C-alpha positions in Angstrom: 104.6 152.7 98.2 102.9 152.3 101.5 99.1 152.4 101.7 97.5 155.6 103.0 96.0 153.6 105.8 99.2 151.6 106.7 99.6 153.3 110.1 96.0 152.5 111.0 96.4 148.8 110.2 99.6 148.8 112.3 97.8 150.2 115.3 94.9 147.9 114.9 97.2 144.9 115.0 98.7 146.3 118.3 95.2 146.7 119.7 94.3 143.2 118.8 97.5 141.7 120.2 97.1 143.5 123.5 93.4 142.5 123.7 94.4 138.8 123.3 97.0 139.3 126.0 94.4 140.7 128.3 92.1 137.9 127.6 94.8 135.4 128.3 95.6 137.1 131.6 92.0 136.9 132.5 91.9 133.2 131.6 95.0 132.6 133.9 93.5 134.5 136.8 90.1 132.7 136.5 91.8 129.3 136.6 94.4 130.1 139.3 92.8 127.5 141.6 91.9 125.0 138.9 93.6 121.6 139.5 96.0 120.7 136.8 95.8 124.1 135.0 99.0 125.4 133.4 99.7 129.1 133.0 99.3 130.3 129.4 101.1 133.1 127.6 100.7 134.9 124.3 103.5 134.5 121.8 103.7 137.6 119.7 105.7 138.0 116.5 106.3 141.0 114.2 104.3 140.8 111.0 106.0 140.9 107.6 107.6 144.3 106.9 107.0 146.3 103.7 109.6 147.9 101.5 109.8 151.6 100.8 112.4 153.4 98.7 114.4 156.3 99.9 116.7 157.9 97.4 118.7 155.0 96.0 118.1 152.2 98.4 115.2 150.1 99.8 114.1 150.3 103.5 111.9 147.9 105.5 109.1 149.4 107.6 107.2 147.4 110.1 103.6 146.5 109.6 102.6 145.7 113.2 102.3 142.6 115.4 100.6 139.3 115.2 99.7 136.5 117.6 101.9 133.5 116.7 100.3 131.3 119.3 99.2 130.8 122.9 101.4 128.3 124.7 101.2 126.8 128.1 104.1 126.9 130.6 105.0 123.3 131.2 108.2 121.5 132.2 108.1 118.0 130.8 111.1 116.9 132.8 109.5 118.0 136.0 106.3 116.2 134.9 108.1 112.9 134.3 109.9 113.2 137.7 106.5 113.9 139.3 104.9 110.8 137.7 107.7 108.6 138.7 107.8 109.7 142.4 104.0 109.9 142.6 103.9 106.2 141.9 106.3 105.4 144.7 104.3 107.8 147.0 101.1 105.9 146.2 102.7 102.6 147.0 104.2 103.7 150.3 100.9 105.3 151.5 98.9 102.2 150.6 101.3 100.0 152.5 101.4 102.4 155.5 97.6 102.5 155.6 97.3 98.8 155.8 100.1 98.4 158.4 98.2 100.8 160.5 95.1 98.6 160.2 97.1 95.6 161.3 98.4 97.5 164.3 94.8 98.4 165.3 93.9 94.7 165.1 96.9 93.6 167.2 96.5 96.4 169.7 98.5 95.2 172.7 97.4 98.2 174.9 93.8 96.9 174.8 92.7 94.7 177.8 90.8 92.5 175.4 93.8 92.1 173.0 95.3 88.8 171.9 98.3 89.4 174.1 96.2 90.2 177.1 94.2 87.0 176.8 97.3 85.0 176.2 98.9 86.4 179.4 95.7 85.5 181.3 95.8 82.0 180.0 99.4 81.6 181.0 98.8 83.0 184.5 95.8 80.7 185.0 98.1 77.7 184.4 100.7 79.2 186.8 98.1 79.7 189.5 96.7 76.2 188.9 100.1 74.6 189.3 100.0 75.6 193.0 96.3 75.2 193.6 95.5 72.2 191.4 93.0 70.7 193.8 90.9 73.8 193.8 87.9 73.6 191.5 87.8 77.4 190.9 91.5 77.5 190.0 91.0 74.6 187.5 87.9 76.3 186.1 89.8 79.5 185.7 92.2 77.7 183.4 89.4 76.4 181.2 87.7 79.9 181.1 91.0 81.6 180.2 91.7 78.9 177.5 88.3 79.5 176.1 88.7 83.3 176.0 92.1 82.9 174.4 90.8 80.7 171.6 87.9 83.0 171.0 90.2 86.1 170.9 92.5 84.4 168.4 89.6 83.4 166.2 88.2 86.9 166.4 91.6 88.4 165.5 91.8 86.1 162.5 88.3 87.2 161.5 89.3 90.8 161.6 92.3 90.2 159.4 90.0 88.4 156.9 87.7 91.4 156.9 90.6 93.7 156.2 91.5 91.5 153.2 88.0 91.8 151.9 88.2 95.6 152.4 91.4 95.8 150.5 90.0 93.8 147.6 87.1 96.3 147.5 89.6 99.1 147.2 91.4 97.1 144.4 88.2 96.7 142.4 87.5 100.5 142.8 91.1 101.3 141.7 90.6 99.2 138.6 87.4 100.9 137.8 89.1 104.3 138.2 91.9 103.2 135.9 89.5 102.1 133.2 87.5 105.3 133.5 90.6 107.5 133.2 92.1 105.7 130.3 88.8 106.0 128.5 89.0 109.8 129.0 92.6 109.9 127.9 91.7 108.2 124.6 88.9 110.7 124.0 91.2 113.7 124.8 93.9 112.2 122.5 91.4 112.3 119.6 90.2 115.9 120.4 93.8 117.2 120.8 94.9 115.6 117.5 91.9 117.1 115.7 92.3 120.6 117.2 96.0 120.8 116.6 95.9 119.5 113.0 95.7 123.1 111.8 98.6 124.2 113.9 96.7 125.5 117.0 97.4 124.5 120.6 94.8 122.6 122.6 96.2 123.9 125.9 93.2 123.3 128.1 92.7 119.8 126.8 96.3 119.0 127.3 96.0 120.1 130.9 93.0 117.8 131.4 95.0 114.9 130.0 98.1 115.6 132.1 95.9 115.7 135.2 94.5 112.3 134.4 98.1 111.0 134.0 98.9 112.6 137.4 96.0 110.6 138.9 97.0 107.4 137.1 100.6 107.6 138.2 99.4 107.6 141.8 97.7 104.2 141.2 100.2 102.4 139.1 103.6 102.6 137.4 103.1 104.6 134.2 105.3 105.6 131.2 104.2 108.4 128.9 105.3 108.6 125.2 104.0 111.5 123.1 103.5 110.9 119.4 104.3 113.5 116.7 100.6 114.2 116.3 100.3 115.1 120.0 98.7 111.9 121.3 99.8 110.1 124.5 100.7 106.4 124.6 100.5 105.0 128.2 102.5 102.0 129.1 102.3 100.2 132.5 105.0 97.8 133.4 105.4 96.6 129.8 101.6 96.6 129.0 100.4 99.3 126.6 97.1 100.6 128.1 96.5 103.5 125.8 97.7 103.7 122.2 96.4 106.9 120.7 92.7 106.6 120.4 92.6 102.9 121.3 93.0 101.2 124.7 92.8 98.0 126.6 90.6 97.2 129.7 91.9 95.9 133.0 89.5 93.2 134.3 89.0 91.8 137.8 88.4 88.1 137.8 85.4 86.4 139.3 85.7 85.6 143.0 88.1 82.7 143.6 87.3 80.7 146.7 90.4 80.4 148.9 89.7 77.8 151.6 93.1 78.2 153.2 92.3 81.8 154.2 88.5 81.6 154.2 88.2 84.5 151.7 87.5 85.2 148.0 90.7 86.1 146.0 90.8 88.1 142.8 93.3 88.4 140.0 93.9 91.2 137.5 94.2 90.6 133.8 93.9 92.4 130.4 90.4 91.7 129.2 91.2 91.8 125.5 94.1 89.3 125.7 93.4 87.5 129.0 97.0 87.9 130.2 97.9 88.8 133.8 98.2 92.4 134.7 100.9 93.7 137.1 100.7 97.4 138.1 104.4 97.3 138.9 104.2 100.0 141.6 101.8 102.6 142.9 98.7 102.4 145.1 97.2 99.4 143.4 100.5 97.4 143.7 100.6 98.4 147.4 97.1 97.1 147.9 98.0 93.8 146.3 101.1 93.5 148.4 99.0 94.3 151.5 96.7 91.3 150.8 99.8 89.1 150.9 100.9 90.7 154.1 97.6 90.1 155.7 97.8 86.4 154.7 101.2 86.1 156.4 99.6 87.2 159.7 96.8 84.7 159.3 99.5 82.1 158.8 101.2 83.3 162.0 97.9 83.0 163.9 97.5 79.6 162.4 100.9 78.6 163.6 100.0 79.7 167.1 96.7 77.7 166.9 98.6 74.7 165.5 101.0 74.9 168.5 98.1 74.8 170.9 96.4 72.0 169.1 99.5 69.9 168.9 102.3 70.6 171.4 100.0 72.0 174.2 97.5 69.2 173.7 100.3 66.5 173.8 101.6 68.0 177.1 98.1 68.0 178.5 97.6 64.4 177.4 100.8 63.5 179.3 99.2 64.5 182.6 96.4 63.0 184.7 93.0 64.2 185.7 91.0 64.0 188.9 88.6 61.6 187.4 88.9 57.9 188.4 88.7 55.2 185.7 89.0 51.6 186.7 90.0 50.6 183.2 92.8 53.1 183.0 96.4 52.6 184.1 96.6 53.2 187.9 92.8 53.7 187.9 93.2 57.4 187.0 92.0 58.8 183.7 94.8 60.4 181.6 94.3 63.8 180.0 92.8 64.3 176.6 92.8 67.2 174.2 92.6 70.6 175.8 91.7 72.1 172.5 89.8 70.6 169.6 87.6 67.5 169.4 87.8 64.7 171.9 89.8 61.8 170.5 91.0 63.7 167.5 94.7 63.4 166.7 96.4 66.7 165.8 99.9 66.5 164.3 102.1 69.3 162.9 103.6 68.2 159.5 106.8 69.9 158.5 108.2 67.2 156.2 107.9 69.6 153.3 109.4 73.0 154.2 107.3 74.6 151.5 104.1 73.1 152.8 103.9 73.4 156.5 100.5 72.3 157.8 98.6 70.5 160.5 96.8 67.2 160.1 93.6 66.2 162.0 93.2 62.5 161.9 95.4 62.5 158.8 93.5 65.2 157.0 95.5 68.3 156.1 94.6 71.7 157.6 96.1 75.0 156.7 95.7 78.7 157.5 92.2 79.6 158.7 91.2 75.9 158.8 93.7 75.4 161.6 92.4 78.4 163.5 88.8 77.2 163.2 89.8 74.0 164.9 91.0 76.0 167.9 88.0 75.6 170.2 88.0 74.4 173.8 87.3 70.8 174.2 83.6 70.4 175.0 84.3 67.8 177.7 86.0 70.5 179.7 83.1 72.9 179.5 80.5 70.2 180.6 79.4 69.8 184.1 82.4 69.0 186.4 84.5 69.4 183.3 87.3 70.9 185.4 88.0 67.4 186.8 89.2 66.5 183.3 92.0 69.1 183.5 95.2 67.1 183.5 97.3 69.0 186.0 99.1 66.2 187.8 101.9 64.0 186.6 103.0 60.4 187.1 105.4 59.1 189.8 108.6 58.1 188.1 111.7 56.2 188.9 114.8 57.1 186.9 117.5 54.5 186.4 120.6 56.4 185.7 122.8 53.3 185.5 121.6 52.7 182.0 122.7 54.6 178.9 120.6 56.5 178.3 118.8 56.5 181.6 115.4 54.8 181.6 112.1 55.8 183.2 109.7 53.6 185.0 106.1 54.9 185.8 105.2 53.7 189.3 102.0 55.6 189.9 100.1 58.9 189.8 100.8 61.9 192.0 98.2 63.2 194.4 95.2 65.4 193.6 97.0 68.6 194.7 99.9 67.9 192.4 100.3 70.5 189.6 103.5 69.3 188.0 101.9 68.9 184.5 100.4 72.4 184.8 103.9 73.6 185.4 105.2 72.0 182.3 102.3 73.4 180.3 103.0 76.9 181.6 106.7 76.5 180.6 105.6 76.1 177.0 104.7 79.8 176.9 108.2 81.0 177.9 110.6 78.2 177.0 112.1 77.3 173.7 112.1 73.8 172.4 113.8 71.6 175.0 116.7 69.3 174.6 116.4 65.6 175.3 115.4 65.2 178.9 114.0 62.3 180.9 111.4 64.5 182.5 110.0 65.4 179.1 108.7 61.8 178.5 105.1 60.8 179.0 104.0 57.4 180.5 104.9 55.7 177.3 108.3 57.2 177.2 107.6 59.5 174.2 109.6 62.7 174.2 106.8 65.3 174.4 108.8 68.4 173.7 110.9 66.9 171.0 108.0 66.7 168.6 107.8 69.1 165.6 106.4 72.4 166.8 104.3 74.8 164.7 106.2 77.8 165.9 109.6 76.3 165.4 112.1 76.3 168.3 110.8 79.6 169.8 108.7 79.8 172.9 105.0 80.7 172.4 105.5 84.2 173.9 108.6 84.8 171.8 106.9 83.8 168.6 104.0 86.2 169.2 106.3 89.0 170.4 108.6 88.5 167.4 105.6 88.8 165.1 104.5 92.0 166.8 108.0 93.4 166.8 108.3 92.7 163.1 104.9 94.5 162.5 105.9 97.5 164.6 109.3 97.7 162.8 107.7 97.4 159.4 105.1 100.1 160.2 107.7 102.5 161.5 109.9 101.9 158.5 107.0 102.5 156.1 105.9 105.6 157.9 109.5 107.0 157.6 109.4 106.3 153.9 106.0 108.0 153.6 107.4 111.1 155.4 110.5 111.2 153.2 108.5 110.7 150.0 106.1 113.4 151.1 108.9 115.9 151.4 110.3 114.8 148.0 106.8 115.2 146.4 106.5 118.7 148.0 109.8 119.7 146.3 108.8 118.3 142.9 105.4 119.9 143.1 106.9 123.3 143.9 109.3 122.8 141.0 106.3 122.2 138.7 104.3 125.0 140.1 107.2 127.4 139.6 106.8 126.9 135.9 103.2 126.1 135.3 101.5 127.7 138.3 99.6 131.0 138.1 101.5 133.8 139.9 99.1 136.7 140.7 101.9 139.3 140.9 103.1 138.3 137.5 99.6 138.2 136.0 98.7 141.7 137.4 102.0 143.0 136.0 101.1 141.6 132.6 97.6 143.0 132.9 98.9 146.5 133.4 101.4 146.0 130.5 98.7 144.9 128.1 96.3 147.6 129.4 98.8 150.4 128.8 99.8 148.9 125.4 96.1 148.8 124.4 95.6 152.4 125.5 98.8 153.6 123.7 97.9 151.8 120.5 94.4 153.3 120.7 95.8 156.8 121.3 98.2 156.5 118.3 95.3 155.3 116.2 93.3 158.4 117.2 96.2 160.6 116.3 96.6 159.0 112.8 92.9 159.3 112.3 93.1 163.0 113.0 96.0 163.4 110.6 94.0 161.6 107.8 91.0 163.7 108.6 93.0 166.8 108.2 94.4 165.6 104.9 91.2 164.5 103.5 88.8 167.2 104.7 91.0 170.3 105.1 93.3 170.2 102.1 92.7 170.3 98.3 89.6 172.5 98.7 90.5 175.0 95.9 87.9 175.0 93.1 85.2 173.6 95.2 
């Protein structure tokens, strides 16, 4: 038999259910702009019915409604797709950012750029080839050569600064990773404790998923959820978070890198001291950018090496305006245009995996070569322009021999600029074939020597480098744009499930409001009926 107050209890459960629904709607609306928040909804279930007998059979009558739980709207498949693509998006953006910085350094539109100073240096040699006897023309070559060397050194210094800046970003990224994994472990423990009794830690789960979103931007991340609701985070085979325990990513102490003139850093797992590789993401892009910057320092070093070896050798094959009784033909032969007086610079390519320059037999690489690129102090001294070797020797070629032989018979006049012509051709001409006119006074094949820039011309080597940079930048920007569109689609997909829709929430608010009012009205009616039964019947005999 039903309780006298059965109807009242049924309406009270309806009032309570609608009140929870209204509270949930309010919670959703309040957090509609909260980053990482997932829309929540009340899961209602009919309470256990009671049995009443009617004539000869049993009937079930409802006893109201109860709140089974409050769940968050979340699409785990959309989440996993977001984490995967977000990692790629972080990598592309990191690479594009650093390509942009490289383009700023090698800004050919600037009058003070490396290309502009190179063109001025080339033009100075061309002008001097026709006005070799003019002191101002010769001095212009020295000044242009000095400016070019300074610009190349300054460019290399800027690239070094960018490497240091990227390493600062890497250190900051590692600190952020460690901070976020710490918070994930704390949230894992709180979620497990709260959900042990069957409830749902929706807001804590939102906070944890937001941290995973941020981590996925920085590095490749795989998420595995355990039966007790905790996350295990794995990056490229390394388990960073395992329930309530974690490992720490450590940045090594500065490692002096003399080749590039910087301090390098490595990443490892602090607890096991094994190398750490982020696999993808922003951090991986930053590490790759450091390698990219080093490649451009190497290219600048090759250009400097070419000037210190091939250009110097061609300059030494010519003759100056300075007389020297002890010298052959009484005219002093040219010395190093770049570097120290008397130093011997040679490009060593005997080992393809270890291309470098030697200075008096001592190996130089990377920034060490670039630092050697200074104008010869003899040329910047008083009357130093007279030491510019612009003229060539007088030669007699005997073509009856095989191969033809060369005999040096004297030195051309002071107005001769033949050697200046040969030096200027180094800027535009590829490595020359065997030719008699390429020999110096000793018969050495000047332009057959190993060149730091390979068989390309000096201009071609630089332009190829800049074309490669421009192409890489454009390609990466296209990838960023494509990935951005993809991320927008995935984000919209996630938002369609977990985002707060105001129209939907206001509809739910009205529904719960009307439900609450209807239950209240029904409760009042039942109360009036009971009042009539209790207070207005059975009064006989009072």
